[in-house]
C-alpha positions in Angstrom: 91.8 9.5 394.5 90.1 6.1 395.0 91.6 3.0 393.5 89.6 1.6 390.6 87.1 -1.0 391.6 87.7 -4.7 391.0 85.0 -6.8 389.5 84.3 -10.3 390.6 83.8 -12.9 387.9 82.2 -16.1 389.1 82.5 -18.9 386.7 80.5 -22.1 386.2 82.3 -25.1 384.8 80.2 -27.8 383.0 78.4 -26.3 380.0 80.3 -23.1 380.4 84.0 -23.8 380.2 83.8 -27.5 379.4 81.6 -30.5 378.7 82.0 -33.4 381.1 80.6 -36.7 379.8 79.1 -38.7 382.6 77.0 -41.2 380.8 77.9 -43.9 378.2 75.4 -42.6 375.7 77.1 -39.2 375.8 80.5 -40.8 375.0 78.9 -42.7 372.1 77.3 -39.5 370.7 80.6 -37.6 371.0 82.4 -40.3 369.2 79.8 -40.3 366.4 80.1 -36.5 365.9 81.8 -35.5 362.7 84.1 -33.1 364.6 85.1 -35.7 367.2 88.5 -35.4 368.7 90.1 -37.0 371.7 89.0 -35.7 375.1 91.3 -33.1 376.7 91.5 -35.0 379.9 89.6 -37.3 382.3 88.3 -36.5 385.8 87.3 -39.5 387.9 86.7 -41.6 384.8 84.7 -38.9 383.0 85.9 -37.5 379.7 86.4 -33.7 379.7 86.2 -31.5 376.5 87.3 -27.9 377.0 85.6 -25.0 375.3 87.9 -23.4 372.7 89.9 -20.4 373.8 89.3 -21.0 377.5 92.9 -20.3 378.5 93.0 -16.9 376.7 89.6 -16.1 378.2 90.6 -17.0 381.7 93.9 -15.1 381.5 92.0 -12.0 380.4 89.5 -12.3 383.3 92.4 -12.4 385.8 93.7 -9.1 384.2 90.3 -7.4 384.4 89.2 -8.4 387.9 89.0 -11.1 390.6 87.9 -14.7 389.6 86.0 -17.4 391.5 84.3 -20.6 390.6 80.8 -21.8 391.7 79.8 -25.1 390.2 77.0 -27.5 391.1 79.4 -30.4 390.9 80.4 -32.3 394.0 83.7 -31.3 395.6 85.4 -34.5 394.5 84.8 -33.6 390.9 85.0 -29.8 391.2 88.6 -29.7 392.5 90.2 -31.7 389.7 88.0 -30.0 387.1 89.2 -26.6 388.3 92.9 -27.6 388.3 92.6 -29.1 384.8 90.6 -26.2 383.4 92.8 -23.4 384.7 96.0 -25.3 384.0 99.1 -23.3 384.8 97.1 -20.1 385.3 96.5 -20.9 389.0 98.7 -21.1 392.0 97.2 -24.4 393.2 98.9 -24.1 396.6 97.0 -20.9 397.3 93.4 -21.8 396.4 91.2 -20.2 399.0 89.1 -23.1 400.2 86.2 -22.7 402.6 84.9 -26.2 403.3 86.6 -29.3 404.7 85.3 -31.3 401.8 87.1 -29.1 399.3 90.3 -29.3 401.3 89.9 -33.1 401.4 89.3 -33.3 397.7 92.4 -31.2 397.1 94.6 -33.6 399.2 93.3 -36.5 397.1 94.4 -34.7 393.9 97.9 -33.5 395.0 99.4 -35.2 392.0 97.0 -33.3 389.7 97.9 -30.0 391.4 101.6 -30.7 390.8 101.0 -31.6 387.2 99.3 -28.3 386.4 102.2 -26.4 387.9 102.2 -23.1 389.7 100.7 -20.0 388.1 100.5 -16.4 389.2 96.7 -16.2 389.9 94.5 -17.0 392.9 90.8 -18.0 392.9 88.9 -15.9 395.4 86.8 -19.0 396.3 85.8 -22.3 394.9 82.2 -23.2 395.8 80.4 -26.4 394.9 77.1 -28.2 395.2 77.4 -27.8 399.0 76.9 -24.0 398.7 73.9 -24.3 396.3 70.3 -24.3 397.4 68.8 -27.7 396.6 65.3 -27.6 395.0 63.6 -31.0 395.1 60.4 -31.9 393.3 58.5 -35.2 393.0 58.4 -34.7 389.2 62.2 -34.4 388.9 64.5 -37.3 388.6 67.4 -35.2 389.8 67.4 -32.3 392.2 67.9 -28.8 390.8 70.3 -26.3 392.3 70.1 -22.6 392.8 73.0 -20.2 393.3 72.1 -17.3 395.6 74.5 -14.5 395.2 73.4 -13.0 398.5 75.5 -15.8 400.1 78.6 -14.6 398.2 78.1 -11.0 399.3 77.5 -12.0 402.9 80.7 -14.2 402.9 82.7 -11.6 400.9 81.5 -8.1 401.8 84.1 -6.4 399.5 81.8 -7.5 396.6 78.2 -6.5 395.9 75.5 -6.6 393.3 77.2 -3.7 391.6 80.5 -5.5 391.0 79.6 -9.2 390.6 79.2 -11.0 387.2 78.1 -14.6 387.1 79.1 -16.4 383.9 76.9 -19.5 383.5 75.0 -21.4 380.9 72.0 -22.0 383.2 69.7 -19.1 383.9 67.5 -21.3 386.1 70.2 -21.4 388.7 70.5 -17.6 388.8 66.9 -16.7 388.4 67.0 -14.3 391.4 70.0 -12.4 390.0 69.4 -12.1 386.2 70.9 -8.7 386.1 74.3 -10.1 387.3 74.2 -13.0 384.8 76.0 -13.4 381.5 74.3 -16.5 380.2 76.3 -18.4 377.6 75.0 -21.0 375.2 75.7 -24.4 376.6 78.9 -26.0 375.4 78.1 -29.6 374.2 80.1 -32.1 372.1 77.2 -34.6 371.7 74.8 -32.6 369.5 75.3 -33.4 365.8 73.9 -30.0 364.9 76.5 -28.1 366.9 80.0 -27.3 365.5 81.7 -27.5 368.8 85.2 -27.5 367.4 84.7 -24.0 366.1 82.9 -22.5 369.1 83.6 -18.8 369.3 81.6 -18.0 372.4 84.6 -17.2 374.7 86.2 -15.0 372.0 83.1 -13.0 371.8 82.7 -12.9 375.6 86.2 -11.7 376.1 85.4 -8.6 374.0 82.1 -8.2 375.9 83.6 -8.3 379.4 86.3 -5.8 378.3 83.6 -3.3 377.4 81.7 -4.1 380.5 84.7 -3.5 382.7 85.4 -0.2 380.9 81.8 0.9 381.6 82.8 1.8 385.1 79.3 2.0 386.6 77.0 -0.6 388.2 77.5 -3.8 386.1 73.8 -4.5 386.2 73.1 -1.3 384.2 75.4 -2.5 381.4 74.0 -6.0 381.4 70.5 -4.7 381.3 71.4 -2.5 378.3 73.4 -5.3 376.6 71.9 -8.7 377.5 74.5 -11.2 376.5 72.4 -14.2 375.6 70.1 -12.2 373.4 73.2 -10.7 371.7 74.7 -14.1 370.9 71.4 -15.4 369.5 71.2 -12.4 367.1 74.8 -12.9 365.7 
């Protein structure tokens, strides 16, 4: 009898699990919000606000499958954000790094790694802006980034389009792999019309991924039948 398959959950960071404030006007708007609270931490001078229930959600993902992170942030920001976001859930000494810049960033944050402690779980990989495809346009002030899952499947042949789930707030970055995407509403603490303190997205998503995992077939089939972003908008 074959062992049950293991799904691969690839997580985005900013807008998905947290909101990183990088501009002074963002800090001002956050402070003016009626639900304002102190930031959960800072990373390279930027305030970080975690999405509610992130630890419970991440712990459940590690139970259900393998977990990785792919962010469009630079390595110097990605490493401390991961260590802070995952807290004691990760064995920071066993992060599977692929690029020299990630390893260098880790060395620069050894104190952070010690602070978050040693957990039982391992990230399958941590990819950053370096692994994204850069899309430049004369009309864009900032470049846009694409995440091509074919690169993941080439680097990690044990996974495929049938077993990979990308959890991200940006559909534009995954336009070539929409059937593998669970698109979340962006988490923001600067919009006065958003009750960010009572955000329930990760609670709802936990229930959704449990059902998806139990489905047992190609993940794309379940996602096609139950598009997550459409579902959250209807609730």
